[in-house]
C-alpha positions in Angstrom: 68.7 100.0 90.8 70.6 99.1 94.1 69.0 100.4 97.2 72.5 100.4 99.1 76.5 100.6 97.6 78.8 99.5 100.0 81.7 101.2 98.8 85.3 99.5 99.0 87.1 103.3 99.3 86.1 106.7 100.9 86.0 108.1 97.8 82.7 106.8 96.4 80.1 107.7 98.2 80.3 111.0 97.5 79.9 109.5 93.7 76.9 108.0 94.8 75.1 110.4 96.4 75.8 112.9 93.5 73.7 110.3 91.3 70.8 109.9 94.2 72.0 106.5 95.5 72.7 105.8 98.9 76.1 104.6 99.8 78.6 103.3 102.8 81.8 103.7 102.9 83.0 100.3 104.7 86.9 99.8 104.1 88.3 98.0 101.8 88.8 93.9 102.9 92.5 93.2 101.6 93.8 96.6 104.1 92.3 94.0 106.8 93.9 91.0 105.6 97.2 92.5 105.3 99.9 93.0 108.3 101.0 96.3 108.4 104.5 95.3 109.2 105.8 92.8 106.4 108.9 91.5 107.5 111.4 91.8 104.6 113.7 89.0 105.7 110.7 86.5 106.6 109.5 86.7 102.7 112.8 86.1 101.4 113.5 83.3 103.0 110.0 82.1 101.9 111.2 82.5 98.6 114.7 81.7 99.0 115.9 85.0 97.4 119.1 85.9 98.9 118.9 87.7 102.3 121.2 90.8 101.6 121.4 91.3 98.4 118.3 94.2 96.6 115.7 93.2 95.2 112.9 94.2 93.0 109.7 93.0 92.0 108.9 92.8 88.5 104.4 92.6 88.7 103.5 92.5 84.3 99.6 92.0 85.6 97.1 89.5 85.3 96.6 89.5 82.0 98.0 88.2 78.8 97.3 90.7 77.2 98.8 93.1 79.9 102.1 91.2 80.2 102.4 91.1 76.2 102.6 94.6 76.5 104.5 95.5 79.5 107.4 92.6 80.2 109.7 93.9 77.8 109.6 97.6 79.7 109.4 96.0 82.6 112.8 93.6 81.6 114.7 96.7 80.1 114.9 98.2 82.8 115.4 95.7 85.1 118.5 95.3 82.5 119.3 99.3 83.2 119.4 98.6 86.5 121.2 95.1 87.3 123.9 97.3 84.8 123.7 99.7 87.4 124.4 97.6 90.2 124.9 93.6 89.3 124.0 92.5 92.8 120.7 93.6 92.1 118.1 90.4 92.3 114.4 90.1 91.0 111.5 88.6 91.7 108.5 88.5 89.3 105.7 86.5 90.5 103.3 85.3 88.0 99.3 85.2 87.8 98.5 82.6 85.8 100.8 80.4 82.9 99.9 82.4 80.0 101.8 85.7 81.7 104.8 83.4 82.7 104.7 82.3 78.8 104.5 86.3 77.8 107.2 87.0 80.2 109.2 84.4 79.4 109.7 85.6 75.6 110.8 89.0 77.3 113.7 87.2 79.5 115.1 85.6 77.0 116.0 89.2 75.2 117.5 90.1 79.2 120.1 86.8 79.9 122.2 89.7 82.2 118.9 89.7 84.5 119.0 87.9 87.7 115.1 87.0 87.9 113.5 84.8 89.9 109.5 83.6 88.3 107.3 81.7 90.8 103.9 81.2 90.6 101.6 83.4 92.4 103.0 84.6 95.6 103.1 88.1 94.7 102.1 89.9 98.1 105.3 87.5 99.1 107.1 89.2 96.6 106.1 92.1 97.1 107.0 92.1 101.0 110.8 90.7 100.0 111.3 93.7 97.5 113.0 97.1 98.1 111.0 98.2 95.3 108.0 97.4 93.2 107.4 97.4 89.8 103.8 97.3 88.6 101.2 96.9 86.6 98.4 99.8 87.7 95.5 98.1 89.3 95.0 96.0 92.6 98.6 95.0 92.6 99.6 99.2 93.2 96.7 98.9 96.1 98.6 96.2 97.2 101.9 97.2 97.1 101.0 100.2 99.2 99.4 97.7 101.7 102.6 96.3 102.2 104.7 99.7 102.4 106.7 99.2 99.3 108.1 102.1 97.2 106.4 101.3 93.8 106.6 102.3 90.0 103.6 101.8 88.4 103.0 101.5 84.5 100.4 100.0 81.7 99.9 99.6 78.4 97.1 99.6 76.3 96.9 98.4 72.6 97.6 101.6 70.2 93.9 100.9 68.7 92.6 100.8 72.1 94.6 103.7 73.6 93.4 106.0 70.4 89.9 104.8 70.9 89.8 106.1 74.7 91.6 109.3 74.4 89.2 110.2 71.5 86.0 109.5 74.0 88.0 111.1 76.5 87.4 108.5 79.0 90.4 108.8 81.4 89.2 112.1 83.2 91.0 111.2 86.7 94.4 113.1 87.1 95.8 110.0 88.4 95.1 106.5 87.3 97.2 104.5 90.2 95.5 103.6 93.7 97.6 105.3 95.9 97.7 108.6 93.9 94.0 108.4 93.7 93.5 107.7 97.5 96.1 110.4 98.8 95.0 113.4 96.0 98.4 113.4 95.7 101.7 111.9 93.1 103.2 109.8 95.9 104.4 107.2 93.2 105.7 107.9 89.7 102.9 106.7 86.8 104.3 105.7 83.7 101.2 105.2 81.1 101.3 104.4 77.5 103.9 106.4 75.9 106.0 106.7 79.0 106.0 103.8 79.7 110.0 102.7 78.5 112.4 100.6 79.9 114.5 104.3 80.3 111.6 105.8 82.2 111.3 102.8 84.4 114.7 102.8 85.4 115.1 106.3 86.0 112.2 106.7 88.6 113.4 103.5 89.9 116.7 104.8 90.9 115.3 107.9 91.8 113.8 106.2 94.7 116.1 103.8 95.4 118.7 107.3 95.5 116.0 108.8 98.2 116.0 107.0 101.3 114.2 110.2 103.2 111.6 110.3 100.3 111.4 106.6 100.7 109.9 106.9 104.6 108.4 109.9 103.8 106.0 108.1 101.1 105.8 104.7 103.2 104.7 107.1 106.1 101.4 108.2 104.0 101.1 104.7 103.2 100.6 103.7 106.7 97.6 106.2 107.0 96.3 104.9 104.2 96.0 101.5 105.1 94.6 102.8 108.3 91.9 104.4 106.5 91.1 101.1 104.5 91.2 99.2 107.5 87.7 99.4 108.7 87.0 95.7 109.4 84.7 95.5 105.9 82.9 92.2 106.4 81.9 93.9 109.9 81.2 97.1 108.7 79.6 95.6 105.4 77.1 93.1 107.4 76.2 96.1 110.1 74.7 98.1 106.7 73.3 95.3 105.7 71.1 95.1 109.2 70.5 98.6 109.8 69.5 98.4 106.2 66.5 95.4 107.1 65.8 97.1 110.7 64.5 100.0 108.7 62.7 98.2 106.2 61.0 96.2 108.8 60.3 99.6 110.5 58.8 100.8 107.2 56.9 98.3 106.3 55.5 98.2 109.6 54.6 102.0 110.1 52.8 101.3 106.5 50.5 98.7 107.8 49.2 101.0 111.0 48.9 104.2 108.6 
């Protein structure tokens, strides 16, 4: 068993303490890496996107199965959004070749969607976007740190979902990290059977039609960014040093006991 657990998130130490495990919150390295303000114009220029057209990022996940399940719904939503505003451009960063393969299969059914596929560069795509539609997980955290409004989605295979639901494995009120960190619903979450093209598009339009909501949530994202920005590497090193110093003191005290 570990003598000390160094936690990425502020809500984690209480869990470990409840199980009699020493834990310290040291912050998240990603919060240290990402600037609090990322310029959308610079990101669009870097990716070759139009500087003035609305831009929405589509992130179907990092695993092939995830991309297979999510891509048709993300692109279906993109099609509806393109009909609403034909000037909308889309950018989709691909985590790996197999993800691209699944996304391109789904993309073939939506020739009306002007979507640029790029390899990697997810952070730049988020920064370039007015809105991000992303798979739940690290992408949602990264989008929050880049400070962009988002709709978070997930889908499992039917059997996996049925087993998880039957065993009641999901106990948290929220599944996206921005909402978990905030303890409130800052961003819409669409899971499993709620994750449809229609619902995703509806939530996207709600963001785009409400600049005041965007500003309010982005201000909260900035606060959460500051909470996670703890110079994680230095904080972890100090925890280790304090632990080692304490162990040396205990060993020496035992020698002279």
